[in-house]
N, C-alpha and C positions, 0 to 999 in steps of 0.2 A: 662811611656805610650808603651805598646804594638806597635811594627810598623813589618810590613808584610815584608820578604826579597823580592829584588829585582827579583830573579830568585829562583824557587823552582822548583825542580826534585821530582817527585810524583811516588810512586811504592805500589801498592796494591797487595796483594795476598790472596789466600783462609786460614785460620789459620786452621790446623787439625793437625792430628797426623801424617800424609802427609808430613807436609811443617814443623814441627818441625827442628829447627836449620837454617830455613832460612835467620832469621834475621839476625844472626850471618854471615853467608854466604855473606849476601847480603853487608855490613856493611864494610868487610872485601874485597869484587870487589869494593866497591865505592870508599874504602880509608878515609871514613871520616863515623864520628858519625852523625844519623840523626837529624835535629834541633827537630824533633817532630814524636811519633811513637805511635800510637793505635789501638787500637783492636775492634770494633763494627760490629755486626752484625754476627761475622764469616769473617770478612775480615779485617785483617793487613795493616793499612795505614801507609807510611813512607814517610816523606818529609826532605829532604836535602836542604837548604836554604842557599842560598850565595849572594853575592851583587855583584860578579864577573861573566860576562857572559860565559868566557872562563872555569873558574871553574866548573858551572853548566854546560855547555856541555862535560866536560872530567870526568864527575860523570853519564852523562846520557850515554855514552860510553861505560863506564867501566860495567855500568850495562845493556847493548843490548844485550849480548849475553845469556841472562835468558829468552828473551821473546818466548822463542818456548817452555817455560813451561807453560801447561794446568793451572797451579794453580797461575799463573803469569794473573794479570787483566787488569793492568794500567802500562802503564810507559810514563813519559809525564813530558815534561818541559814548565813549564811557567812563565811569569813575568808580575810586575803590569806595565813596560814600555810599553804605549800606541802602539810604532811600532815596537812593538816585536811580531812577528807568532808564536805561541806556535810548539813544536815538538813533535808530538805523534807518538810513537814507536808500542806502542800496547795501545789500547782501546777496552776491552769486555764486558765493563758492558752491563746487561740487558736493552734494549729499554725500557723507558718507556711505560707504555701500556695505549691508548688513549680509553675512553670509549664514547660513542655517544649516546644520547637518540635520537638523530633528525632522523624524518622518522618513529619513532615507537610512536605506541597509546597506 
């Protein structure tokens, strides 16, 4: 049975010719292979799952130097633990646009 890791470091970046080689660069920097990596709608999504908080925080710290790169969209550490406050280093996902017809005839 599949079980989510207790801690998950998530990194999203735009997949483009400019970012060729990013995957390998992030694996080297994290000093760990991602537990999951997918590409969807032009975005590369990488996850480093672990059961140890200290290990997750170390991976996050090793990836933080890259957050100034405009191709990086998300760098975040979350947990399935209820008392864990997620750590977001960067989150530039486009906001969901809400449309409302209230007040319009």
